[in-house]
C-alpha positions in Angstrom: -28.6 -57.1 -205.3 -30.9 -60.2 -204.9 -30.3 -61.2 -201.3 -31.7 -64.3 -201.8 -28.7 -65.2 -203.9 -26.2 -64.0 -202.0 -22.8 -65.6 -202.2 -21.4 -66.3 -198.7 -18.4 -64.0 -199.4 -21.2 -60.9 -200.1 -21.7 -61.0 -196.2 -18.4 -59.0 -195.5 -19.8 -56.6 -197.8 -22.6 -55.8 -195.3 -23.1 -52.4 -193.5 -20.3 -52.3 -190.7 -23.1 -51.5 -188.5 -23.5 -55.5 -188.3 -20.0 -56.4 -187.8 -20.3 -57.1 -184.2 -22.0 -60.6 -184.2 -21.6 -63.7 -182.4 -21.6 -66.8 -183.5 -25.6 -66.9 -182.8 -25.7 -64.2 -185.4 -23.4 -66.1 -188.0 -25.6 -69.6 -187.3 -29.0 -67.5 -188.0 -27.2 -65.9 -191.2 -26.1 -69.4 -192.1 -29.0 -71.4 -191.7 -31.0 -68.6 -194.0 -28.4 -68.9 -196.6 -29.2 -72.8 -196.5 -33.1 -72.0 -197.2 -35.7 -69.7 -195.4 -39.3 -70.9 -193.7 -37.6 -74.1 -192.8 -38.5 -74.3 -189.1 -40.3 -77.0 -187.9 -44.0 -76.0 -188.2 -46.5 -76.3 -184.8 -49.9 -75.7 -183.7 -51.1 -72.1 -183.1 -50.9 -72.4 -179.3 -47.3 -73.4 -179.6 -46.5 -70.2 -181.3 -48.8 -68.3 -179.0 -46.9 -68.8 -176.5 -43.3 -68.7 -177.7 -43.7 -65.4 -178.9 -45.9 -63.8 -176.0 -42.4 -65.3 -173.9 -40.4 -63.3 -176.1 -42.3 -60.4 -175.7 -42.1 -60.6 -171.6 -38.3 -60.7 -172.4 -38.7 -57.2 -174.3 -40.3 -56.2 -171.5 -38.2 -57.0 -168.9 -35.6 -55.6 -171.0 -36.8 -52.3 -170.2 -37.6 -52.8 -167.0 -34.7 -51.0 -164.8 -34.9 -48.3 -167.0 -36.6 -44.8 -166.6 -39.9 -45.9 -168.8 -40.4 -49.1 -166.3 -43.5 -51.0 -168.0 -42.4 -50.2 -171.7 -41.6 -52.4 -174.1 -38.4 -52.8 -175.7 -38.8 -51.8 -179.3 -37.1 -55.3 -180.5 -33.8 -56.7 -180.7 -30.8 -56.3 -183.2 -27.6 -58.1 -183.8 -25.5 -55.0 -183.5 -27.1 -53.1 -181.1 -29.0 -56.0 -178.6 -32.1 -55.0 -176.7 -33.5 -51.3 -178.4 -34.9 -49.0 -176.2 -38.6 -48.4 -174.9 -40.9 -47.9 -177.7 -44.0 -46.2 -176.9 -45.8 -47.3 -180.2 -45.2 -51.1 -179.0 -46.0 -50.3 -175.5 -49.5 -49.1 -176.8 -50.5 -51.6 -179.0 -49.7 -54.7 -177.1 -52.0 -53.5 -174.1 -55.1 -54.8 -176.8 -52.9 -58.2 -177.3 -52.0 -59.1 -174.0 -55.4 -58.8 -172.2 -57.2 -61.3 -174.4 -54.2 -63.3 -174.5 -54.0 -63.8 -170.6 -57.8 -65.1 -170.9 -57.2 -67.4 -173.4 -54.1 -68.9 -172.4 -55.3 -68.8 -168.5 -52.0 -66.5 -168.1 -53.0 -63.5 -165.3 -49.2 -62.4 -165.5 -50.1 -61.2 -168.8 -52.8 -59.2 -167.5 -50.3 -57.5 -164.7 -47.6 -56.7 -167.7 -50.5 -55.2 -169.9 -51.4 -52.7 -166.5 -47.6 -51.9 -166.4 -47.8 -51.1 -169.6 -50.9 -48.9 -169.6 -49.4 -47.2 -166.1 -46.4 -46.5 -168.2 -49.0 -44.7 -170.9 -50.9 -42.3 -168.2 -47.3 -41.3 -166.9 -46.4 -40.0 -170.0 -47.9 -36.9 -171.4 -50.8 -36.8 -174.0 -49.7 -36.7 -177.6 -50.6 -37.0 -181.1 -50.1 -40.8 -181.3 -52.8 -43.3 -182.7 -50.6 -46.1 -181.0 -51.2 -44.1 -177.5 -54.6 -43.8 -178.3 -55.2 -47.6 -179.0 -53.5 -48.6 -175.9 -55.2 -46.1 -173.6 -58.6 -47.0 -175.1 -58.0 -50.7 -174.3 -57.4 -49.8 -170.6 -60.8 -48.4 -170.7 -62.6 -50.9 -172.9 -60.8 -54.7 -171.4 -59.9 -53.2 -167.9 -62.4 -50.4 -166.9 -59.7 -48.0 -166.4 -61.8 -44.7 -165.8 -58.9 -42.1 -166.7 -57.6 -44.1 -169.8 -60.5 -42.8 -171.5 -60.6 -39.0 -171.0 -56.8 -38.8 -171.8 -57.1 -41.1 -174.9 -59.7 -38.1 -176.4 -56.8 -35.7 -175.3 -54.6 -37.6 -177.1 -57.3 -37.8 -180.0 -57.6 -34.2 -180.1 -54.0 -33.4 -180.3 -53.9 -36.0 -183.4 -56.6 -34.3 -185.0 -54.8 -30.8 -184.9 -51.8 -32.6 -186.5 -50.9 -31.7 -190.1 -49.9 -35.3 -191.5 -48.5 -36.3 -194.9 -48.0 -39.8 -195.5 -50.6 -42.2 -196.4 -49.9 -44.7 -193.4 -49.9 -41.6 -191.2 -53.5 -40.6 -192.6 -55.0 -44.3 -192.2 -53.6 -44.8 -188.6 -55.2 -41.6 -187.9 -58.3 -42.0 -189.5 -58.7 -45.6 -187.5 -57.8 -44.2 -184.1 -59.7 -40.9 -184.2 -63.0 -42.9 -185.3 -62.3 -45.4 -182.6 -62.0 -42.7 -179.8 -64.6 -40.6 -181.5 -67.4 -43.2 -181.8 -66.6 -44.6 -178.2 -66.7 -41.0 -176.6 -69.7 -39.6 -178.8 -67.5 -36.8 -180.0 -68.6 -35.5 -183.4 -65.3 -33.0 -183.8 -63.4 -36.5 -183.6 -65.9 -38.3 -186.0 -65.1 -34.9 -188.6 -61.4 -35.4 -188.3 -61.0 -39.1 -188.7 -63.3 -38.3 -192.4 -60.9 -36.2 -193.0 -57.9 -38.1 -192.9 -59.8 -41.0 -194.5 -60.3 -38.5 -197.7 -56.7 -37.7 -197.8 -55.9 -41.5 -197.8 -58.5 -42.4 -200.3 -57.3 -39.8 -202.4 -54.2 -41.2 -202.4 -54.8 -44.7 -203.7 -54.3 -45.7 -207.6 -57.0 -47.6 -209.5 -55.2 -51.0 -208.5 -55.7 -50.3 -204.8 -51.9 -49.6 -204.2 -51.0 -46.8 -201.9 -47.7 -44.6 -202.5 -44.9 -43.7 -199.9 -42.9 -40.7 -199.9 -40.7 -42.3 -203.1 -39.8 -45.6 -204.1 -41.5 -49.2 -203.8 -43.8 -49.4 -200.8 -42.9 -51.9 -197.9 -45.4 -54.8 -197.3 -45.6 -53.5 -193.8 -47.0 -50.1 -194.8 -49.4 -51.2 -197.0 -50.6 -54.2 -194.7 -51.1 -51.4 -191.8 -52.8 -49.3 -194.2 -55.4 -51.9 -195.0 -56.0 -52.5 -191.6 -56.9 -49.5 -190.4 -58.7 -49.1 -193.2 -61.4 -51.9 -192.6 -61.4 -50.7 -189.1 -62.1 -47.2 -190.2 -64.5 -48.3 -193.2 -66.7 -50.2 -190.2 -66.7 -47.3 -187.2 -67.8 -45.0 -190.0 -69.6 -47.0 -191.9 -68.3 -45.6 -195.3 -68.9 -47.5 -198.2 -65.8 -45.7 -200.4 -63.4 -47.2 -197.7 -64.9 -50.5 -197.9 -64.3 -50.7 -201.4 -61.0 -49.3 -201.3 -60.2 -51.9 -198.8 -61.5 -54.6 -201.0 -59.3 -53.4 -203.6 -56.2 -53.5 -201.7 -56.8 -56.4 -200.0 -57.3 -58.3 -203.5 -54.5 -56.9 -205.1 -52.0 -58.4 -202.3 -54.0 -61.8 -202.2 -53.3 -62.0 -205.6 -49.5 -61.4 -205.0 -49.1 -64.6 -202.4 -47.9 -67.7 -203.5 -49.2 -71.1 -202.2 -46.3 -71.3 -199.9 -47.7 -68.2 -198.2 -44.9 -66.5 -199.3 -45.1 -62.6 -200.1 -42.8 -60.3 -201.6 -41.3 -57.6 -198.9 -42.4 -54.3 -201.1 -44.5 -53.4 -204.2 -44.8 -50.7 -207.0 -47.8 -49.5 -208.3 -49.9 -52.5 -210.5 -48.7 -54.7 -207.3 -45.6 -55.0 -209.0 -43.1 -57.2 -206.4 -39.8 -54.6 -206.0 -38.2 -56.9 -203.1 -36.8 -60.3 -202.9 -37.1 -60.5 -199.2 -40.1 -61.4 -197.1 -41.4 -58.5 -194.8 -42.5 -60.8 -191.8 -44.4 -58.1 -190.0 -46.0 -57.0 -193.2 -47.2 -60.7 -193.7 -48.5 -61.0 -190.1 -50.3 -58.0 -190.5 -51.9 -58.9 -193.4 -53.1 -62.6 -192.4 -54.8 -60.1 -189.5 -56.6 -58.3 -192.5 -57.3 -61.4 -194.3 -59.1 -63.2 -190.8 -60.8 -59.6 -190.3 -62.7 -59.5 -193.8 -63.7 -63.1 -193.0 -65.7 -62.2 -190.5 -66.9 -59.2 -191.5 -68.0 -60.1 -194.7 -69.0 -63.6 -193.9 -66.6 -64.8 -197.1 -64.7 -68.0 -195.6 -62.6 -67.4 -199.1 -60.2 -64.9 -196.9 -59.3 -67.4 -194.5 -56.8 -69.5 -196.8 -54.4 -66.8 -197.6 -54.6 -66.0 -193.7 -53.5 -69.7 -192.9 -50.9 -69.6 -195.6 -49.4 -66.5 -194.6 -49.4 -67.7 -190.8 -47.5 -71.3 -191.9 -44.8 -69.1 -193.3 -44.1 -67.5 -190.8 -44.4 -70.3 -188.1 -41.6 -71.6 -190.4 -39.2 -68.8 -189.7 -39.5 -68.7 -185.9 -36.6 -70.9 -183.7 -38.4 -71.9 -180.7 -35.3 -73.7 -179.8 -32.1 -72.7 -178.4 -30.5 -71.2 -175.1 -29.9 -67.1 -176.3 -33.2 -65.8 -174.9 -33.0 -62.9 -176.7 -33.2 -64.8 -180.3 -35.3 -67.9 -179.0 -38.9 -67.5 -180.2 -37.9 -64.1 -181.7 -39.6 -63.4 -185.2 -36.9 -61.7 -187.7 -38.3 -58.6 -189.2 -36.9 -59.8 -192.7 -36.4 -63.2 -194.3 -33.5 -64.1 -195.4 -32.3 -61.9 -192.1 -29.9 -59.7 -193.9 -32.0 -58.6 -196.3 -34.1 -55.2 -196.5 -34.1 -51.9 -194.3 -35.0 -53.8 -191.2 -31.8 -56.4 -191.7 -30.6 -58.2 -188.5 -33.7 -57.3 -186.6 -36.7 -58.6 -184.6 -39.1 -56.2 -183.7 -41.9 -56.3 -181.2 -44.7 -55.1 -183.2 -44.2 -57.7 -185.7 -44.6 -60.2 -182.7 -47.5 -58.4 -181.8 -49.2 -58.7 -185.3 -48.3 -62.8 -185.0 -49.8 -63.1 -181.7 -53.1 -61.4 -183.1 -53.4 -63.1 -186.1 -53.1 -66.5 -184.2 -55.5 -65.6 -181.3 -58.0 -64.0 -184.1 -57.9 -67.5 -185.6 -58.1 -69.5 -183.0 -60.4 -67.7 -180.9 -62.4 -65.8 -183.3 -61.5 -62.9 -181.5 -61.3 -58.8 -182.8 -58.2 -57.4 -182.5 -58.5 -54.0 -181.6 -61.5 -54.7 -179.7 -64.9 -53.8 -181.0 -65.8 -50.7 -179.6 -69.5 -49.6 -178.6 -70.5 -46.3 -180.7 -72.1 -43.8 -178.8 -74.3 -41.5 -180.5 -73.0 -38.1 -180.7 -74.5 -35.4 -178.4 
């Protein structure tokens, strides 16, 4: 079904898990039916602060749980605030710390410290998001134990059997980062192993497959972002070429207004009528990073177009604090596998891109390499 041409009567055929709606939910659906990306577009700083305020509410939603300090994975029409997400918690630390400095908002640093405390209270495990969060604690906060715990999680990740390209991309980046920071050749070797596995899966046009069928823009943009950082950390020419091929492929599919399909088949054939907001935000981060690393300002234009499109999907008014300032996972709201949801990581990537463009910072922060002993 092409959800962009969906008739009003068809809404009643949506999955039953989405039937416990309130008037606020139906209002969002009706507004999307009238036309997407139509909200007022404001300056970067306004959208930045609004998105951070929503992320603060996502953390507050988990305050009374057994994982206090963690961030809720998001919000859903049928489920309300989702359970705490270890991935979102780990990845948001590197985002909140520079935001606290730029906006002169010290409470954001307090929130980042609470997230780090939550990570340290958990058992070390094979998680790329956990490694990034612990490294942010070490690099940006100077927390001594964080690097030791990141190394422990790195060894666990290096010993894990992975299969999907997205998993290899995440592992390659996390292992290259912690291996470079700690000067551990075994983790750097594990990073190269995962990079090799990832590059072996890339098709001639630059696309990466998933388990089956079309691949979401979120997964493809995530692979690209990890690939760019891995290429830099390992100084690998093959990775640079692979990243350039994928980046050019997705840039070529972006419309002038910043819209991009929510999934692609091999050959960069659009395979979804909706827009994946998180994927578009990550792609903006990739383009801005490439502009900085390659000194090619041509990458900034597609990043600006993507950010402008996302801004026009963010509703910064209203009394409902769960929906105000939130970013829908899909546009229109009812489309795609993440329909009727608002993901915390999507908001994180939007914040990253806004700050990378406004301040010229790097997220995640570049680590100073230590030569292996």
